[in-house]
C-alpha positions as CSV (number, residue, x, y, z in Angstrom):
1,X,78.8,55.0,88.0
2,X,81.2,54.1,90.8
3,X,84.0,57.0,91.3
4,X,86.9,57.2,93.4
5,X,89.1,60.1,94.1
6,X,92.9,60.1,94.9
7,X,94.2,63.4,95.6
8,X,96.8,65.6,97.5
9,X,95.7,67.9,100.4
10,X,96.4,71.0,98.6
11,X,95.1,74.3,100.0
12,X,95.7,76.5,97.1
13,X,93.6,75.3,94.3
14,X,93.3,71.4,94.2
15,X,91.1,71.2,97.2
16,X,88.3,73.6,95.8
17,X,88.4,71.8,92.5
18,X,87.8,68.3,94.4
19,X,85.0,69.9,96.5
20,X,83.1,70.8,93.3
21,X,83.3,67.2,92.2
22,X,82.3,66.0,95.6
23,X,79.3,68.3,95.7
24,X,78.1,67.5,92.0
25,X,78.9,63.7,92.2
26,X,78.4,63.1,95.9
27,X,76.1,59.8,95.4
28,X,78.4,58.3,93.1
29,X,81.7,58.9,95.0
30,X,82.7,55.5,96.9
31,X,85.6,56.8,98.6
32,X,88.5,59.4,98.6
33,X,92.1,58.8,99.6
34,X,94.8,61.8,100.1
35,X,98.5,61.0,99.5
36,X,101.4,62.3,101.7
37,X,102.9,64.1,98.7
38,X,102.0,67.6,98.2
39,X,102.3,70.1,95.4
40,X,105.9,70.8,96.1
41,X,107.0,67.4,95.8
42,X,109.6,66.4,93.0
43,X,110.9,63.3,91.5
44,X,114.4,61.9,92.5
45,X,115.9,63.4,89.3
46,X,114.7,67.1,90.2
47,X,116.0,69.4,92.8
48,X,113.4,70.6,95.4
49,X,115.4,73.7,96.0
50,X,115.5,74.4,92.3
51,X,111.7,74.0,91.9
52,X,110.8,76.1,94.7
53,X,113.1,78.9,93.8
54,X,111.7,78.8,90.5
55,X,108.2,78.9,91.5
56,X,108.7,81.7,93.7
57,X,110.5,83.9,91.2
58,X,107.8,82.9,88.7
59,X,104.9,83.9,91.0
60,X,106.6,87.0,92.4
61,X,107.5,87.8,96.2
62,X,103.8,89.1,97.0
63,X,102.0,86.2,95.7
64,X,104.7,83.7,97.0
65,X,104.4,85.2,100.4
66,X,100.5,85.1,100.4
67,X,100.5,81.4,99.4
68,X,102.9,80.6,101.9
69,X,100.6,82.1,104.7
70,X,97.6,80.6,103.3
71,X,99.1,77.1,103.3
72,X,100.7,77.6,106.7
73,X,97.5,78.8,108.3
74,X,95.5,75.8,106.8
75,X,98.0,73.5,108.5
76,X,97.8,75.3,111.8
77,X,93.9,75.1,111.5
78,X,94.1,71.2,110.6
79,X,96.5,70.7,113.7
80,X,94.1,72.8,116.0
81,X,91.1,70.9,114.9
82,X,92.6,67.7,116.2
83,X,92.5,69.6,119.8
84,X,89.6,71.7,119.8
85,X,86.3,70.0,118.0
86,X,84.8,73.6,117.5
87,X,87.7,74.4,114.9
88,X,86.7,73.1,111.4
89,X,89.5,71.5,109.5
90,X,90.2,72.8,105.9
91,X,91.4,69.4,104.9
92,X,89.6,67.6,101.9
93,X,89.5,64.6,104.0
94,X,87.2,66.5,106.5
95,X,84.9,67.9,103.8
96,X,84.5,64.5,102.3
97,X,83.9,63.0,105.6
98,X,81.2,65.3,106.3
99,X,79.5,64.5,103.1
100,X,79.4,60.9,104.1
101,X,82.2,59.6,102.0
102,X,84.7,56.9,103.2
103,X,88.2,58.6,103.5
104,X,91.6,57.0,103.5
105,X,95.2,58.5,104.1
106,X,98.0,56.8,102.4
107,X,101.9,57.2,101.5
108,X,101.5,57.2,97.7
109,X,98.8,56.3,95.1
110,X,100.9,53.2,94.3
111,X,100.7,51.7,98.0
112,X,99.7,48.2,98.3
113,X,97.0,49.5,100.8
114,X,95.3,51.6,98.4
115,X,95.6,48.8,95.6
116,X,93.8,46.6,98.2
117,X,91.2,49.0,98.8
118,X,90.6,49.8,95.2
119,X,90.2,46.1,94.1
120,X,87.7,45.6,96.9
121,X,85.5,48.6,95.8
122,X,85.6,48.0,92.2
123,X,85.3,51.5,90.8
124,X,84.4,52.4,87.4
125,X,86.4,55.6,87.3
126,X,89.4,57.0,89.5
127,X,90.0,60.7,89.5
128,X,93.6,61.3,90.1
129,X,95.1,64.5,91.5
130,X,98.0,63.1,93.4
131,X,101.6,63.9,92.5
132,X,102.5,60.2,91.8
133,X,103.4,58.6,88.7
134,X,100.8,55.9,88.5
135,X,101.9,52.2,87.9
136,X,100.4,49.5,85.8
137,X,98.7,47.9,88.7
138,X,96.9,51.0,89.9
139,X,95.9,51.7,86.4
140,X,94.5,48.4,85.7
141,X,91.9,48.7,88.5
142,X,88.9,50.8,87.2
143,X,86.7,49.3,84.6
144,X,86.6,52.6,82.5
145,X,89.9,54.3,83.3
146,X,91.7,56.9,85.4
147,X,91.3,60.6,84.8
148,X,93.7,63.4,85.4
149,X,93.1,67.3,84.9
150,X,96.0,69.0,83.4
151,X,96.5,72.6,82.8
152,X,97.4,72.8,79.1
153,X,96.1,71.9,75.8
154,X,97.4,68.8,75.5
155,X,99.5,67.4,73.7
156,X,101.3,70.8,74.1
157,X,103.0,71.5,77.4
158,X,103.0,68.2,79.1
159,X,104.8,68.2,82.6
160,X,105.3,70.8,85.2
161,X,104.2,74.3,85.4
162,X,102.3,74.4,82.2
163,X,100.8,77.8,82.6
164,X,104.3,79.3,82.9
165,X,105.5,77.6,79.8
166,X,102.5,78.8,77.8
167,X,103.4,82.3,78.7
168,X,107.1,81.8,78.2
169,X,106.5,80.5,74.7
170,X,104.1,83.2,74.0
171,X,101.1,81.1,73.4
172,X,97.8,83.0,72.6
173,X,95.7,80.3,74.4
174,X,95.8,77.6,76.9
175,X,93.1,75.7,78.8
176,X,92.2,72.5,80.7
177,X,92.8,68.9,79.5
178,X,90.7,66.1,81.3
179,X,92.7,62.9,80.1
180,X,93.1,59.4,80.8
181,X,96.1,58.3,82.5
182,X,98.6,55.9,81.1
183,X,102.3,55.1,82.2
184,X,103.5,58.2,80.2
185,X,103.1,61.3,81.9
186,X,100.2,63.4,80.5
187,X,100.1,61.1,77.6
188,X,96.7,59.4,77.8
189,X,93.8,60.3,75.1
190,X,91.6,63.4,76.1
191,X,88.1,63.2,77.0
192,X,87.2,66.8,77.2
193,X,89.3,69.9,76.5
194,X,88.4,73.6,77.6
195,X,90.1,76.6,76.2
196,X,91.0,80.1,77.8
197,X,92.8,82.9,76.3
198,X,96.1,84.1,77.6
199,X,95.7,88.2,78.1
200,X,98.5,90.3,76.7
201,X,99.6,91.0,80.2
202,X,98.7,87.7,81.7
203,X,101.0,86.2,84.1
204,X,101.2,82.9,85.8
205,X,98.9,83.5,88.5
206,X,96.1,84.9,86.4
207,X,96.5,82.0,84.0
208,X,96.5,79.5,86.8
209,X,93.2,80.8,88.3
210,X,91.6,80.8,84.7
211,X,92.3,77.2,84.4
212,X,91.2,76.2,87.8
213,X,87.9,78.3,87.0
214,X,87.0,76.1,84.2
215,X,88.5,73.0,85.4
216,X,85.6,71.6,87.8
217,X,83.0,71.9,84.8
218,X,85.5,70.2,82.6
219,X,85.9,67.1,84.7
220,X,82.2,67.0,85.6
221,X,81.5,67.1,81.8
222,X,84.1,64.2,81.3
223,X,82.4,62.0,84.0
224,X,78.9,62.6,82.6
225,X,80.3,61.6,78.9
226,X,81.9,58.5,80.4
227,X,78.7,57.5,82.6
228,X,76.6,57.8,79.4
229,X,79.0,55.8,77.3
230,X,78.8,57.9,74.2
231,X,81.9,60.2,73.5
232,X,84.7,60.6,71.2
233,X,88.4,61.2,72.3
234,X,90.6,63.8,71.1
235,X,94.2,62.3,70.3
236,X,97.1,63.1,72.6
237,X,99.8,62.5,69.9
238,X,103.4,61.9,71.1
239,X,104.7,63.1,67.6
240,X,102.9,66.7,68.3
241,X,103.6,67.0,72.1
242,X,105.9,69.2,73.9
243,X,107.2,68.3,77.5
244,X,108.4,70.6,79.9
245,X,110.2,70.4,83.3
246,X,111.4,72.9,86.0
247,X,112.5,76.0,84.3
248,X,116.3,77.3,84.6
249,X,116.9,80.4,86.5
250,X,117.8,82.0,82.8
251,X,114.3,81.1,81.5
252,X,112.9,82.4,84.8
253,X,114.4,85.7,84.8
254,X,113.6,86.0,80.8
255,X,109.9,85.4,81.9
256,X,110.2,88.2,84.5
257,X,111.6,90.6,81.9
258,X,108.8,89.6,79.4
259,X,106.3,90.5,82.1
260,X,108.0,93.8,83.1
261,X,108.0,94.9,79.3
262,X,104.4,94.1,78.9
263,X,103.4,96.1,81.9
264,X,105.4,98.8,81.1
265,X,103.9,99.2,77.4
266,X,100.3,98.9,79.2
267,X,101.3,102.1,81.3
């Protein structure tokens, strides 16, 4: 099976997720492209300041500071690697290149440059972890379809910051859904779904880590099923769906208060 990967260069979680796929499916991967948009990109209708502020408050000062310096150091190493060959770049592009996989840098997943590359390579499946809303032309290219990893049990909690919303809504469990991509955000049928419990004192970070811990195996399982051609899809019903966006400050403070109460009870 011919697999192409479109992703962002994310030094917190996504790169490790992609590395596992590259390691396990190396012989089948025909290319990897990285978009300019990163984890903190927002749509034109959303406020980037509001998103970053909400994310910082959700994560907490300690975790936000740690992630900021992790990303900053990774970007410094990427820049230094261009000057000093003995410094290894932490970019997913460098990792894929070392594995002998053709690499591409693009503006967005919908760029004509990438569309032309994909039409020439004729992939069976595209694994998408970019932040772009994919257009019809992109979605029509792979023979089998485009796969996405989403950190929730679809059709519940489509959209942004799903682990936050699961805790905010007092869900008992969440997980990872590997689903086909359609023009509707997080709306395609599900190939594989894995569940994880949300601990009583679980927070955003611990829940995100749980999801990413099971995500690589879920994606590998989905790719194996598609290659065999024998699988049954889980419906991703619009009727049963819930959709989320950037939380308001009121919702974020309510979440922080909820965590504080849980931790006081534990003590």
